[in-house]
C-alpha positions, -999 to 999 in steps of 0.1 A, spaced: 506 -123 362 479 -111 341 488 -72 352 527 -82 339 509 -93 308 488 -64 305 492 -36 327 466 -23 343 472 20 327 470 3 292 434 5 295 408 -4 312 386 -28 302 388 -64 302 386 -66 263 398 -35 243 410 -32 206 447 -27 196 441 11 201 432 6 239 394 14 234 361 -4 244 340 -26 224 307 -4 241 299 25 223 283 50 253 262 63 223 243 38 214 244 15 245 255 -17 224 290 -32 211 284 -45 181 323 -55 172 327 -71 202 299 -94 201 305 -106 166 342 -116 173 332 -129 204 300 -153 185 333 -163 159 357 -170 185 329 -193 203 328 -211 171 359 -217 165 366 -229 203 331 -255 202 353 -268 170 389 -265 175 388 -274 213 375 -298 235 357 -275 249 316 -285 239 297 -258 259 296 -220 252 306 -199 277 302 -155 283 331 -130 288 310 -127 322 316 -162 325 360 -156 330 359 -128 353 338 -157 373 363 -181 370 388 -152 377 372 -145 415 368 -181 420 399 -194 411 411 -168 436 438 -179 463 418 -159 485 384 -135 493 408 -101 497 428 -114 464 399 -121 446 387 -86 458 421 -71 441 415 -85 408 376 -79 407 379 -47 419 351 -54 440 350 -43 479 318 -60 483 323 -96 472 321 -123 492 325 -161 493 317 -185 462 320 -219 480 303 -243 467 293 -219 435 330 -221 423 327 -220 383 337 -250 371 378 -250 354 385 -243 317 407 -258 295 437 -241 288 443 -241 249 467 -231 224 444 -210 196 477 -199 176 489 -229 174 455 -240 159 
C-alpha cells in the first residue's frame, strides 16, 4: 500500500522534501530542517491526539518491520537482508489519526 501511495523511484528517503531530496545535509552531517519539523509535529500530535508518548522516526521504521506478515516481508520493506524476528520485542501499535481533519 505504501508503494502505491509513494513509489520507490520517487525518492530513496523515508521522509523527503517536496523536491524529493533528503533532509540530511551530507556536508554538515545535520538534518536541521527535519529536526525542527519533527519537533513541531510531535508537539502537535501530543496535543491533538490520544498519543501520550513521544516517538522517533526510527520507531516508525521499527513498527513497519514488526507488523510485517512474515520475516521475508519485513526484509523487503526494510531492505535489510540480516533482519531477524522481533518476537516479544514487537513495537506497540500506534493510533491511526487524520491530521488533515485537525
